[in-house]
mmJSON file of the N, C-alpha and C atoms, coordinates in Angstrom:
{"data_MODEL":{"atom_site":{
"group_PDB":["ATOM","ATOM","ATOM","ATOM","ATOM","ATOM","ATOM","ATOM","ATOM","ATOM","ATOM","ATOM","ATOM","ATOM","ATOM","ATOM","ATOM","ATOM","ATOM","ATOM","ATOM","ATOM","ATOM","ATOM","ATOM","ATOM","ATOM","ATOM","ATOM","ATOM","ATOM","ATOM","ATOM","ATOM","ATOM","ATOM","ATOM","ATOM","ATOM","ATOM","ATOM","ATOM","ATOM","ATOM","ATOM","ATOM","ATOM","ATOM","ATOM","ATOM","ATOM","ATOM","ATOM","ATOM","ATOM","ATOM","ATOM","ATOM","ATOM","ATOM","ATOM","ATOM","ATOM","ATOM","ATOM","ATOM","ATOM","ATOM","ATOM","ATOM","ATOM","ATOM","ATOM","ATOM","ATOM","ATOM","ATOM","ATOM","ATOM","ATOM","ATOM","ATOM","ATOM","ATOM","ATOM","ATOM","ATOM","ATOM","ATOM","ATOM","ATOM","ATOM","ATOM","ATOM","ATOM","ATOM","ATOM","ATOM","ATOM","ATOM","ATOM","ATOM","ATOM","ATOM","ATOM","ATOM","ATOM","ATOM","ATOM","ATOM","ATOM","ATOM","ATOM","ATOM","ATOM","ATOM","ATOM","ATOM","ATOM","ATOM","ATOM","ATOM","ATOM","ATOM","ATOM","ATOM","ATOM","ATOM","ATOM","ATOM","ATOM","ATOM","ATOM","ATOM","ATOM","ATOM","ATOM","ATOM","ATOM","ATOM","ATOM","ATOM","ATOM","ATOM","ATOM","ATOM","ATOM","ATOM","ATOM","ATOM","ATOM","ATOM","ATOM","ATOM","ATOM","ATOM","ATOM","ATOM","ATOM","ATOM","ATOM","ATOM","ATOM","ATOM","ATOM","ATOM","ATOM","ATOM","ATOM","ATOM","ATOM","ATOM","ATOM","ATOM","ATOM","ATOM","ATOM","ATOM","ATOM","ATOM","ATOM","ATOM","ATOM","ATOM","ATOM","ATOM","ATOM","ATOM","ATOM","ATOM","ATOM","ATOM","ATOM","ATOM","ATOM","ATOM","ATOM","ATOM","ATOM","ATOM","ATOM","ATOM","ATOM","ATOM","ATOM","ATOM","ATOM","ATOM","ATOM","ATOM","ATOM","ATOM","ATOM","ATOM","ATOM","ATOM","ATOM","ATOM","ATOM","ATOM","ATOM","ATOM","ATOM","ATOM","ATOM","ATOM","ATOM","ATOM","ATOM","ATOM","ATOM","ATOM","ATOM","ATOM","ATOM","ATOM","ATOM"],
"id":[1,2,3,4,5,6,7,8,9,10,11,12,13,14,15,16,17,18,19,20,21,22,23,24,25,26,27,28,29,30,31,32,33,34,35,36,37,38,39,40,41,42,43,44,45,46,47,48,49,50,51,52,53,54,55,56,57,58,59,60,61,62,63,64,65,66,67,68,69,70,71,72,73,74,75,76,77,78,79,80,81,82,83,84,85,86,87,88,89,90,91,92,93,94,95,96,97,98,99,100,101,102,103,104,105,106,107,108,109,110,111,112,113,114,115,116,117,118,119,120,121,122,123,124,125,126,127,128,129,130,131,132,133,134,135,136,137,138,139,140,141,142,143,144,145,146,147,148,149,150,151,152,153,154,155,156,157,158,159,160,161,162,163,164,165,166,167,168,169,170,171,172,173,174,175,176,177,178,179,180,181,182,183,184,185,186,187,188,189,190,191,192,193,194,195,196,197,198,199,200,201,202,203,204,205,206,207,208,209,210,211,212,213,214,215,216,217,218,219,220,221,222,223,224,225,226,227,228,229,230,231,232,233,234,235,236,237],
"type_symbol":["N","C","C","N","C","C","N","C","C","N","C","C","N","C","C","N","C","C","N","C","C","N","C","C","N","C","C","N","C","C","N","C","C","N","C","C","N","C","C","N","C","C","N","C","C","N","C","C","N","C","C","N","C","C","N","C","C","N","C","C","N","C","C","N","C","C","N","C","C","N","C","C","N","C","C","N","C","C","N","C","C","N","C","C","N","C","C","N","C","C","N","C","C","N","C","C","N","C","C","N","C","C","N","C","C","N","C","C","N","C","C","N","C","C","N","C","C","N","C","C","N","C","C","N","C","C","N","C","C","N","C","C","N","C","C","N","C","C","N","C","C","N","C","C","N","C","C","N","C","C","N","C","C","N","C","C","N","C","C","N","C","C","N","C","C","N","C","C","N","C","C","N","C","C","N","C","C","N","C","C","N","C","C","N","C","C","N","C","C","N","C","C","N","C","C","N","C","C","N","C","C","N","C","C","N","C","C","N","C","C","N","C","C","N","C","C","N","C","C","N","C","C","N","C","C","N","C","C","N","C","C","N","C","C","N","C","C"],
"label_atom_id":["N","CA","C","N","CA","C","N","CA","C","N","CA","C","N","CA","C","N","CA","C","N","CA","C","N","CA","C","N","CA","C","N","CA","C","N","CA","C","N","CA","C","N","CA","C","N","CA","C","N","CA","C","N","CA","C","N","CA","C","N","CA","C","N","CA","C","N","CA","C","N","CA","C","N","CA","C","N","CA","C","N","CA","C","N","CA","C","N","CA","C","N","CA","C","N","CA","C","N","CA","C","N","CA","C","N","CA","C","N","CA","C","N","CA","C","N","CA","C","N","CA","C","N","CA","C","N","CA","C","N","CA","C","N","CA","C","N","CA","C","N","CA","C","N","CA","C","N","CA","C","N","CA","C","N","CA","C","N","CA","C","N","CA","C","N","CA","C","N","CA","C","N","CA","C","N","CA","C","N","CA","C","N","CA","C","N","CA","C","N","CA","C","N","CA","C","N","CA","C","N","CA","C","N","CA","C","N","CA","C","N","CA","C","N","CA","C","N","CA","C","N","CA","C","N","CA","C","N","CA","C","N","CA","C","N","CA","C","N","CA","C","N","CA","C","N","CA","C","N","CA","C","N","CA","C","N","CA","C","N","CA","C","N","CA","C","N","CA","C","N","CA","C","N","CA","C"],
"label_alt_id":[null,null,null,null,null,null,null,null,null,null,null,null,null,null,null,null,null,null,null,null,null,null,null,null,null,null,null,null,null,null,null,null,null,null,null,null,null,null,null,null,null,null,null,null,null,null,null,null,null,null,null,null,null,null,null,null,null,null,null,null,null,null,null,null,null,null,null,null,null,null,null,null,null,null,null,null,null,null,null,null,null,null,null,null,null,null,null,null,null,null,null,null,null,null,null,null,null,null,null,null,null,null,null,null,null,null,null,null,null,null,null,null,null,null,null,null,null,null,null,null,null,null,null,null,null,null,null,null,null,null,null,null,null,null,null,null,null,null,null,null,null,null,null,null,null,null,null,null,null,null,null,null,null,null,null,null,null,null,null,null,null,null,null,null,null,null,null,null,null,null,null,null,null,null,null,null,null,null,null,null,null,null,null,null,null,null,null,null,null,null,null,null,null,null,null,null,null,null,null,null,null,null,null,null,null,null,null,null,null,null,null,null,null,null,null,null,null,null,null,null,null,null,null,null,null,null,null,null,null,null,null,null,null,null,null,null,null],
"label_comp_id":["MET","MET","MET","LYS","LYS","LYS","LYS","LYS","LYS","VAL","VAL","VAL","ASN","ASN","ASN","TRP","TRP","TRP","ILE","ILE","ILE","LEU","LEU","LEU","VAL","VAL","VAL","ILE","ILE","ILE","VAL","VAL","VAL","ILE","ILE","ILE","LEU","LEU","LEU","ILE","ILE","ILE","GLY","GLY","GLY","PHE","PHE","PHE","VAL","VAL","VAL","ILE","ILE","ILE","GLY","GLY","GLY","ARG","ARG","ARG","PHE","PHE","PHE","ILE","ILE","ILE","GLY","GLY","GLY","THR","THR","THR","TYR","TYR","TYR","PHE","PHE","PHE","ASP","ASP","ASP","GLY","GLY","GLY","THR","THR","THR","PHE","PHE","PHE","LEU","LEU","LEU","ASN","ASN","ASN","TYR","TYR","TYR","GLY","GLY","GLY","GLN","GLN","GLN","ALA","ALA","ALA","PHE","PHE","PHE","GLY","GLY","GLY","LEU","LEU","LEU","SER","SER","SER","SER","SER","SER","PRO","PRO","PRO","VAL","VAL","VAL","VAL","VAL","VAL","LEU","LEU","LEU","ASP","ASP","ASP","MET","MET","MET","GLY","GLY","GLY","PHE","PHE","PHE","ILE","ILE","ILE","VAL","VAL","VAL","PHE","PHE","PHE","THR","THR","THR","PHE","PHE","PHE","GLY","GLY","GLY","LEU","LEU","LEU","SER","SER","SER","ILE","ILE","ILE","HIS","HIS","HIS","ILE","ILE","ILE","THR","THR","THR","ILE","ILE","ILE","ALA","ALA","ALA","SER","SER","SER","VAL","VAL","VAL","ILE","ILE","ILE","GLY","GLY","GLY","VAL","VAL","VAL","VAL","VAL","VAL","ILE","ILE","ILE","SER","SER","SER","LEU","LEU","LEU","ILE","ILE","ILE","ALA","ALA","ALA","TYR","TYR","TYR","ARG","ARG","ARG","LEU","LEU","LEU","LEU","LEU","LEU","ARG","ARG","ARG"],
"label_asym_id":["A","A","A","A","A","A","A","A","A","A","A","A","A","A","A","A","A","A","A","A","A","A","A","A","A","A","A","A","A","A","A","A","A","A","A","A","A","A","A","A","A","A","A","A","A","A","A","A","A","A","A","A","A","A","A","A","A","A","A","A","A","A","A","A","A","A","A","A","A","A","A","A","A","A","A","A","A","A","A","A","A","A","A","A","A","A","A","A","A","A","A","A","A","A","A","A","A","A","A","A","A","A","A","A","A","A","A","A","A","A","A","A","A","A","A","A","A","A","A","A","A","A","A","A","A","A","A","A","A","A","A","A","A","A","A","A","A","A","A","A","A","A","A","A","A","A","A","A","A","A","A","A","A","A","A","A","A","A","A","A","A","A","A","A","A","A","A","A","A","A","A","A","A","A","A","A","A","A","A","A","A","A","A","A","A","A","A","A","A","A","A","A","A","A","A","A","A","A","A","A","A","A","A","A","A","A","A","A","A","A","A","A","A","A","A","A","A","A","A","A","A","A","A","A","A","A","A","A","A","A","A","A","A","A","A","A","A"],
"label_entity_id":["1","1","1","1","1","1","1","1","1","1","1","1","1","1","1","1","1","1","1","1","1","1","1","1","1","1","1","1","1","1","1","1","1","1","1","1","1","1","1","1","1","1","1","1","1","1","1","1","1","1","1","1","1","1","1","1","1","1","1","1","1","1","1","1","1","1","1","1","1","1","1","1","1","1","1","1","1","1","1","1","1","1","1","1","1","1","1","1","1","1","1","1","1","1","1","1","1","1","1","1","1","1","1","1","1","1","1","1","1","1","1","1","1","1","1","1","1","1","1","1","1","1","1","1","1","1","1","1","1","1","1","1","1","1","1","1","1","1","1","1","1","1","1","1","1","1","1","1","1","1","1","1","1","1","1","1","1","1","1","1","1","1","1","1","1","1","1","1","1","1","1","1","1","1","1","1","1","1","1","1","1","1","1","1","1","1","1","1","1","1","1","1","1","1","1","1","1","1","1","1","1","1","1","1","1","1","1","1","1","1","1","1","1","1","1","1","1","1","1","1","1","1","1","1","1","1","1","1","1","1","1","1","1","1","1","1","1"],
"label_seq_id":[1,1,1,2,2,2,3,3,3,4,4,4,5,5,5,6,6,6,7,7,7,8,8,8,9,9,9,10,10,10,11,11,11,12,12,12,13,13,13,14,14,14,15,15,15,16,16,16,17,17,17,18,18,18,19,19,19,20,20,20,21,21,21,22,22,22,23,23,23,24,24,24,25,25,25,26,26,26,27,27,27,28,28,28,29,29,29,30,30,30,31,31,31,32,32,32,33,33,33,34,34,34,35,35,35,36,36,36,37,37,37,38,38,38,39,39,39,40,40,40,41,41,41,42,42,42,43,43,43,44,44,44,45,45,45,46,46,46,47,47,47,48,48,48,49,49,49,50,50,50,51,51,51,52,52,52,53,53,53,54,54,54,55,55,55,56,56,56,57,57,57,58,58,58,59,59,59,60,60,60,61,61,61,62,62,62,63,63,63,64,64,64,65,65,65,66,66,66,67,67,67,68,68,68,69,69,69,70,70,70,71,71,71,72,72,72,73,73,73,74,74,74,75,75,75,76,76,76,77,77,77,78,78,78,79,79,79],
"pdbx_PDB_ins_code":[null,null,null,null,null,null,null,null,null,null,null,null,null,null,null,null,null,null,null,null,null,null,null,null,null,null,null,null,null,null,null,null,null,null,null,null,null,null,null,null,null,null,null,null,null,null,null,null,null,null,null,null,null,null,null,null,null,null,null,null,null,null,null,null,null,null,null,null,null,null,null,null,null,null,null,null,null,null,null,null,null,null,null,null,null,null,null,null,null,null,null,null,null,null,null,null,null,null,null,null,null,null,null,null,null,null,null,null,null,null,null,null,null,null,null,null,null,null,null,null,null,null,null,null,null,null,null,null,null,null,null,null,null,null,null,null,null,null,null,null,null,null,null,null,null,null,null,null,null,null,null,null,null,null,null,null,null,null,null,null,null,null,null,null,null,null,null,null,null,null,null,null,null,null,null,null,null,null,null,null,null,null,null,null,null,null,null,null,null,null,null,null,null,null,null,null,null,null,null,null,null,null,null,null,null,null,null,null,null,null,null,null,null,null,null,null,null,null,null,null,null,null,null,null,null,null,null,null,null,null,null,null,null,null,null,null,null],
"Cartn_x":[12.06,11.413,12.362,12.2,13.101,13.174,13.706,13.134,13.24,12.057,12.334,12.903,13.683,14.59,13.44,12.231,11.512,11.974,13.112,13.436,14.213,14.852,15.391,14.754,13.341,12.293,11.823,11.987,11.254,12.014,13.448,14.637,14.486,14.106,14.412,13.258,11.859,10.919,10.927,11.382,12.009,12.992,13.308,14.825,14.169,13.035,12.02,11.163,11.353,9.983,11.437,12.315,13.707,14.281,14.181,14.038,13.086,11.775,10.811,10.815,11.605,11.612,12.759,13.852,14.805,14.746,13.723,13.258,12.414,11.805,10.555,10.8,12.47,13.318,14.33,14.262,15.408,14.272,13.207,12.234,12.829,12.528,13.625,15.072,15.554,16.755,17.127,18.221,18.153,17.783,17.792,17.654,15.6,14.898,13.48,13.557,14.867,14.547,14.151,13.148,12.981,11.889,11.648,10.905,9.321,8.297,6.805,6.517,6.155,5.787,4.327,3.799,2.297,1.008,0.055,-1.452,-1.558,-2.165,-2.546,-3.7,-4.419,-5.586,-5.791,-6.868,-7.636,-8.289,-7.768,-8.748,-9.732,-11.345,-12.006,-12.816,-13.042,-13.614,-15.208,-16.246,-17.411,-17.951,-18.294,-19.167,-20.707,-21.391,-22.45,-22.771,-21.976,-22.22,-20.882,-19.87,-19.093,-17.716,-16.891,-16.205,-14.557,-14.034,-12.317,-11.672,-11.027,-10.189,-9.249,-8.32,-6.766,-5.837,-4.483,-3.893,-2.966,-1.938,0.173,0.431,1.117,2.177,3.648,4.734,5.445,6.572,7.032,8.082,9.08,10.197,11.508,11.946,12.692,14.286,15.284,16.09,17.176,17.248,16.601,16.484,16.158,15.085,14.518,15.666,16.643,17.828,18.538,18.831,20.119,19.297,17.93,17.256,17.74,17.458,17.535,19.294,19.918,21.459,21.88,21.114,21.421,21.114,19.97,18.944,19.615,20.741,20.905,22.28,22.887,24.138,24.178,22.897,22.915,22.51,21.275,21.737,22.292,23.499,24.866,25.477,25.297,26.2,25.558,24.019,23.443,23.259,23.112,23.129,24.539],
"Cartn_y":[-12.584,-11.548,-10.489,-9.635,-8.555,-7.289,-6.854,-6.082,-4.177,-3.588,-2.557,-1.074,-0.488,0.922,2.467,1.793,2.929,4.364,4.926,5.847,6.912,5.443,5.975,6.231,5.528,5.708,6.882,7.668,9.299,9.746,9.612,11.114,11.174,9.505,10.165,11.055,10.871,11.447,12.749,12.957,14.826,15.308,14.131,14.922,15.251,14.483,14.826,15.981,16.5,17.758,19.007,18.599,19.791,20.249,19.291,19.115,19.901,20.213,20.465,22.188,22.254,23.355,24.268,23.767,24.152,24.327,23.135,23.775,25.113,25.282,26.002,27.678,27.318,28.887,29.191,28.083,28.589,27.749,29.029,28.756,29.196,28.301,29.389,28.323,27.788,27.136,25.782,25.727,23.622,22.621,23.561,22.96,22.286,22.605,22.33,21.016,20.869,20.183,18.415,18.406,16.478,16.17,14.718,13.995,13.93,14.018,13.407,11.927,11.116,9.755,9.351,8.534,7.738,8.039,8.233,7.963,9.553,9.587,11.044,11.519,10.534,10.581,9.594,9.596,8.995,7.876,6.908,5.517,5.358,5.107,5.283,3.99,3.287,1.968,2.742,2.312,2.886,1.064,0.528,-0.169,-0.29,0.721,0.827,2.085,1.279,1.64,2.538,2.674,2.806,3.236,3.988,4.809,5.183,4.398,4.575,5.009,5.905,6.569,6.462,6.221,5.718,6.804,7.198,8.264,8.307,7.976,8.942,9.431,10.56,11.211,11.371,10.952,11.453,12.601,13.541,14.33,14.561,14.015,13.636,14.993,15.763,16.982,16.975,17.689,17.337,18.083,18.945,19.547,18.412,17.748,16.573,15.45,15.238,14.312,15.5,16.258,17.203,16.888,16.703,17.094,15.638,14.693,13.638,13.009,13.594,13.681,14.189,15.121,15.594,15.275,14.677,13.961,12.626,12.259,11.024,11.167,12.067,12.613,12.911,13.673,13.833,12.588,11.929,10.379,9.9,10.0,9.312,9.441,11.188,11.918,11.914,11.733,11.647,9.967,9.215,7.394,7.394],
"Cartn_z":[10.918,10.171,10.573,9.186,9.519,10.557,11.594,12.144,11.014,11.312,10.466,11.337,11.012,11.66,11.293,12.413,11.773,12.127,13.265,13.276,11.888,10.932,10.065,8.596,9.078,7.809,7.666,9.326,9.721,9.291,9.711,9.417,7.543,6.85,5.79,5.228,5.358,5.321,5.781,7.031,7.476,6.559,5.902,4.78,3.43,3.038,1.587,2.533,3.306,3.669,3.568,4.076,4.331,3.093,2.163,0.474,-0.27,0.31,-0.328,0.26,1.202,1.939,0.974,0.938,0.051,-1.787,-1.397,-3.18,-3.172,-2.362,-2.636,-2.091,-1.263,-0.996,-1.914,-2.919,-3.508,-5.503,-5.715,-6.739,-7.941,-9.064,-10.209,-10.911,-9.499,-10.281,-10.384,-10.28,-11.223,-9.823,-8.393,-7.47,-7.623,-8.815,-8.79,-9.604,-10.484,-11.556,-10.913,-11.024,-11.154,-11.819,-11.327,-12.152,-11.088,-11.561,-10.588,-11.623,-11.009,-11.03,-10.115,-10.711,-9.595,-10.724,-9.491,-10.732,-10.946,-12.093,-12.303,-12.034,-11.712,-11.345,-10.371,-9.594,-8.252,-8.711,-7.703,-8.487,-7.016,-7.963,-6.603,-7.034,-5.83,-5.765,-4.964,-5.652,-4.919,-5.299,-3.294,-3.281,-2.872,-3.366,-2.632,-1.471,-0.418,1.293,1.047,0.995,0.886,-0.686,-0.168,-1.593,-0.612,-2.032,-1.116,-2.589,-2.698,-3.296,-2.957,-3.911,-3.714,-4.924,-3.913,-5.505,-4.284,-5.404,-4.77,-5.521,-5.258,-6.116,-5.379,-6.506,-6.033,-6.829,-5.781,-6.63,-6.231,-7.115,-6.177,-7.321,-6.616,-7.214,-6.79,-7.154,-6.728,-5.068,-4.932,-3.551,-2.909,-2.954,-1.762,-1.827,-2.981,-2.374,-1.692,-1.915,-0.741,0.815,0.886,1.774,2.24,2.176,2.175,2.769,1.816,2.326,3.215,3.567,4.936,6.1,5.855,7.139,7.357,6.521,6.761,7.76,7.111,7.649,9.361,9.073,10.587,11.697,10.804,11.528,11.975,11.635,11.5,12.709,12.285,13.616,14.802,14.864,16.456,16.881,15.916,16.399,16.963],
"occupancy":[1.0,1.0,1.0,1.0,1.0,1.0,1.0,1.0,1.0,1.0,1.0,1.0,1.0,1.0,1.0,1.0,1.0,1.0,1.0,1.0,1.0,1.0,1.0,1.0,1.0,1.0,1.0,1.0,1.0,1.0,1.0,1.0,1.0,1.0,1.0,1.0,1.0,1.0,1.0,1.0,1.0,1.0,1.0,1.0,1.0,1.0,1.0,1.0,1.0,1.0,1.0,1.0,1.0,1.0,1.0,1.0,1.0,1.0,1.0,1.0,1.0,1.0,1.0,1.0,1.0,1.0,1.0,1.0,1.0,1.0,1.0,1.0,1.0,1.0,1.0,1.0,1.0,1.0,1.0,1.0,1.0,1.0,1.0,1.0,1.0,1.0,1.0,1.0,1.0,1.0,1.0,1.0,1.0,1.0,1.0,1.0,1.0,1.0,1.0,1.0,1.0,1.0,1.0,1.0,1.0,1.0,1.0,1.0,1.0,1.0,1.0,1.0,1.0,1.0,1.0,1.0,1.0,1.0,1.0,1.0,1.0,1.0,1.0,1.0,1.0,1.0,1.0,1.0,1.0,1.0,1.0,1.0,1.0,1.0,1.0,1.0,1.0,1.0,1.0,1.0,1.0,1.0,1.0,1.0,1.0,1.0,1.0,1.0,1.0,1.0,1.0,1.0,1.0,1.0,1.0,1.0,1.0,1.0,1.0,1.0,1.0,1.0,1.0,1.0,1.0,1.0,1.0,1.0,1.0,1.0,1.0,1.0,1.0,1.0,1.0,1.0,1.0,1.0,1.0,1.0,1.0,1.0,1.0,1.0,1.0,1.0,1.0,1.0,1.0,1.0,1.0,1.0,1.0,1.0,1.0,1.0,1.0,1.0,1.0,1.0,1.0,1.0,1.0,1.0,1.0,1.0,1.0,1.0,1.0,1.0,1.0,1.0,1.0,1.0,1.0,1.0,1.0,1.0,1.0,1.0,1.0,1.0,1.0,1.0,1.0,1.0,1.0,1.0,1.0,1.0,1.0,1.0,1.0,1.0,1.0,1.0,1.0],
"B_iso_or_equiv":[0.0,0.0,0.0,0.0,0.0,0.0,0.0,0.0,0.0,0.0,0.0,0.0,0.0,0.0,0.0,0.0,0.0,0.0,0.0,0.0,0.0,0.0,0.0,0.0,0.0,0.0,0.0,0.0,0.0,0.0,0.0,0.0,0.0,0.0,0.0,0.0,0.0,0.0,0.0,0.0,0.0,0.0,0.0,0.0,0.0,0.0,0.0,0.0,0.0,0.0,0.0,0.0,0.0,0.0,0.0,0.0,0.0,0.0,0.0,0.0,0.0,0.0,0.0,0.0,0.0,0.0,0.0,0.0,0.0,0.0,0.0,0.0,0.0,0.0,0.0,0.0,0.0,0.0,0.0,0.0,0.0,0.0,0.0,0.0,0.0,0.0,0.0,0.0,0.0,0.0,0.0,0.0,0.0,0.0,0.0,0.0,0.0,0.0,0.0,0.0,0.0,0.0,0.0,0.0,0.0,0.0,0.0,0.0,0.0,0.0,0.0,0.0,0.0,0.0,0.0,0.0,0.0,0.0,0.0,0.0,0.0,0.0,0.0,0.0,0.0,0.0,0.0,0.0,0.0,0.0,0.0,0.0,0.0,0.0,0.0,0.0,0.0,0.0,0.0,0.0,0.0,0.0,0.0,0.0,0.0,0.0,0.0,0.0,0.0,0.0,0.0,0.0,0.0,0.0,0.0,0.0,0.0,0.0,0.0,0.0,0.0,0.0,0.0,0.0,0.0,0.0,0.0,0.0,0.0,0.0,0.0,0.0,0.0,0.0,0.0,0.0,0.0,0.0,0.0,0.0,0.0,0.0,0.0,0.0,0.0,0.0,0.0,0.0,0.0,0.0,0.0,0.0,0.0,0.0,0.0,0.0,0.0,0.0,0.0,0.0,0.0,0.0,0.0,0.0,0.0,0.0,0.0,0.0,0.0,0.0,0.0,0.0,0.0,0.0,0.0,0.0,0.0,0.0,0.0,0.0,0.0,0.0,0.0,0.0,0.0,0.0,0.0,0.0,0.0,0.0,0.0,0.0,0.0,0.0,0.0,0.0,0.0],
"pdbx_formal_charge":[null,null,null,null,null,null,null,null,null,null,null,null,null,null,null,null,null,null,null,null,null,null,null,null,null,null,null,null,null,null,null,null,null,null,null,null,null,null,null,null,null,null,null,null,null,null,null,null,null,null,null,null,null,null,null,null,null,null,null,null,null,null,null,null,null,null,null,null,null,null,null,null,null,null,null,null,null,null,null,null,null,null,null,null,null,null,null,null,null,null,null,null,null,null,null,null,null,null,null,null,null,null,null,null,null,null,null,null,null,null,null,null,null,null,null,null,null,null,null,null,null,null,null,null,null,null,null,null,null,null,null,null,null,null,null,null,null,null,null,null,null,null,null,null,null,null,null,null,null,null,null,null,null,null,null,null,null,null,null,null,null,null,null,null,null,null,null,null,null,null,null,null,null,null,null,null,null,null,null,null,null,null,null,null,null,null,null,null,null,null,null,null,null,null,null,null,null,null,null,null,null,null,null,null,null,null,null,null,null,null,null,null,null,null,null,null,null,null,null,null,null,null,null,null,null,null,null,null,null,null,null,null,null,null,null,null,null],
"auth_seq_id":[1,1,1,2,2,2,3,3,3,4,4,4,5,5,5,6,6,6,7,7,7,8,8,8,9,9,9,10,10,10,11,11,11,12,12,12,13,13,13,14,14,14,15,15,15,16,16,16,17,17,17,18,18,18,19,19,19,20,20,20,21,21,21,22,22,22,23,23,23,24,24,24,25,25,25,26,26,26,27,27,27,28,28,28,29,29,29,30,30,30,31,31,31,32,32,32,33,33,33,34,34,34,35,35,35,36,36,36,37,37,37,38,38,38,39,39,39,40,40,40,41,41,41,42,42,42,43,43,43,44,44,44,45,45,45,46,46,46,47,47,47,48,48,48,49,49,49,50,50,50,51,51,51,52,52,52,53,53,53,54,54,54,55,55,55,56,56,56,57,57,57,58,58,58,59,59,59,60,60,60,61,61,61,62,62,62,63,63,63,64,64,64,65,65,65,66,66,66,67,67,67,68,68,68,69,69,69,70,70,70,71,71,71,72,72,72,73,73,73,74,74,74,75,75,75,76,76,76,77,77,77,78,78,78,79,79,79],
"auth_comp_id":["MET","MET","MET","LYS","LYS","LYS","LYS","LYS","LYS","VAL","VAL","VAL","ASN","ASN","ASN","TRP","TRP","TRP","ILE","ILE","ILE","LEU","LEU","LEU","VAL","VAL","VAL","ILE","ILE","ILE","VAL","VAL","VAL","ILE","ILE","ILE","LEU","LEU","LEU","ILE","ILE","ILE","GLY","GLY","GLY","PHE","PHE","PHE","VAL","VAL","VAL","ILE","ILE","ILE","GLY","GLY","GLY","ARG","ARG","ARG","PHE","PHE","PHE","ILE","ILE","ILE","GLY","GLY","GLY","THR","THR","THR","TYR","TYR","TYR","PHE","PHE","PHE","ASP","ASP","ASP","GLY","GLY","GLY","THR","THR","THR","PHE","PHE","PHE","LEU","LEU","LEU","ASN","ASN","ASN","TYR","TYR","TYR","GLY","GLY","GLY","GLN","GLN","GLN","ALA","ALA","ALA","PHE","PHE","PHE","GLY","GLY","GLY","LEU","LEU","LEU","SER","SER","SER","SER","SER","SER","PRO","PRO","PRO","VAL","VAL","VAL","VAL","VAL","VAL","LEU","LEU","LEU","ASP","ASP","ASP","MET","MET","MET","GLY","GLY","GLY","PHE","PHE","PHE","ILE","ILE","ILE","VAL","VAL","VAL","PHE","PHE","PHE","THR","THR","THR","PHE","PHE","PHE","GLY","GLY","GLY","LEU","LEU","LEU","SER","SER","SER","ILE","ILE","ILE","HIS","HIS","HIS","ILE","ILE","ILE","THR","THR","THR","ILE","ILE","ILE","ALA","ALA","ALA","SER","SER","SER","VAL","VAL","VAL","ILE","ILE","ILE","GLY","GLY","GLY","VAL","VAL","VAL","VAL","VAL","VAL","ILE","ILE","ILE","SER","SER","SER","LEU","LEU","LEU","ILE","ILE","ILE","ALA","ALA","ALA","TYR","TYR","TYR","ARG","ARG","ARG","LEU","LEU","LEU","LEU","LEU","LEU","ARG","ARG","ARG"],
"auth_asym_id":["A","A","A","A","A","A","A","A","A","A","A","A","A","A","A","A","A","A","A","A","A","A","A","A","A","A","A","A","A","A","A","A","A","A","A","A","A","A","A","A","A","A","A","A","A","A","A","A","A","A","A","A","A","A","A","A","A","A","A","A","A","A","A","A","A","A","A","A","A","A","A","A","A","A","A","A","A","A","A","A","A","A","A","A","A","A","A","A","A","A","A","A","A","A","A","A","A","A","A","A","A","A","A","A","A","A","A","A","A","A","A","A","A","A","A","A","A","A","A","A","A","A","A","A","A","A","A","A","A","A","A","A","A","A","A","A","A","A","A","A","A","A","A","A","A","A","A","A","A","A","A","A","A","A","A","A","A","A","A","A","A","A","A","A","A","A","A","A","A","A","A","A","A","A","A","A","A","A","A","A","A","A","A","A","A","A","A","A","A","A","A","A","A","A","A","A","A","A","A","A","A","A","A","A","A","A","A","A","A","A","A","A","A","A","A","A","A","A","A","A","A","A","A","A","A","A","A","A","A","A","A","A","A","A","A","A","A"],
"auth_atom_id":["N","CA","C","N","CA","C","N","CA","C","N","CA","C","N","CA","C","N","CA","C","N","CA","C","N","CA","C","N","CA","C","N","CA","C","N","CA","C","N","CA","C","N","CA","C","N","CA","C","N","CA","C","N","CA","C","N","CA","C","N","CA","C","N","CA","C","N","CA","C","N","CA","C","N","CA","C","N","CA","C","N","CA","C","N","CA","C","N","CA","C","N","CA","C","N","CA","C","N","CA","C","N","CA","C","N","CA","C","N","CA","C","N","CA","C","N","CA","C","N","CA","C","N","CA","C","N","CA","C","N","CA","C","N","CA","C","N","CA","C","N","CA","C","N","CA","C","N","CA","C","N","CA","C","N","CA","C","N","CA","C","N","CA","C","N","CA","C","N","CA","C","N","CA","C","N","CA","C","N","CA","C","N","CA","C","N","CA","C","N","CA","C","N","CA","C","N","CA","C","N","CA","C","N","CA","C","N","CA","C","N","CA","C","N","CA","C","N","CA","C","N","CA","C","N","CA","C","N","CA","C","N","CA","C","N","CA","C","N","CA","C","N","CA","C","N","CA","C","N","CA","C","N","CA","C","N","CA","C","N","CA","C","N","CA","C","N","CA","C","N","CA","C","N","CA","C"],
"pdbx_PDB_model_num":[1,1,1,1,1,1,1,1,1,1,1,1,1,1,1,1,1,1,1,1,1,1,1,1,1,1,1,1,1,1,1,1,1,1,1,1,1,1,1,1,1,1,1,1,1,1,1,1,1,1,1,1,1,1,1,1,1,1,1,1,1,1,1,1,1,1,1,1,1,1,1,1,1,1,1,1,1,1,1,1,1,1,1,1,1,1,1,1,1,1,1,1,1,1,1,1,1,1,1,1,1,1,1,1,1,1,1,1,1,1,1,1,1,1,1,1,1,1,1,1,1,1,1,1,1,1,1,1,1,1,1,1,1,1,1,1,1,1,1,1,1,1,1,1,1,1,1,1,1,1,1,1,1,1,1,1,1,1,1,1,1,1,1,1,1,1,1,1,1,1,1,1,1,1,1,1,1,1,1,1,1,1,1,1,1,1,1,1,1,1,1,1,1,1,1,1,1,1,1,1,1,1,1,1,1,1,1,1,1,1,1,1,1,1,1,1,1,1,1,1,1,1,1,1,1,1,1,1,1,1,1,1,1,1,1,1,1]
}}}
């Protein structure tokens, strides 16, 4: 069984958050160019006694890619 490097996964998620901050700071520039994909409306599963709502939407921009690259470079330097 393959072991997952959870620190690397967390660093990548932090990179997406950093990229989102970069994108909101430079609003209206080319950094906010990107693509969104996922479910446009949530899927609801009603079993009578419990209701599950599933939904996922991902928006990848140039700023988020820059944030991931910055976080991966920091990971390599600190590791």
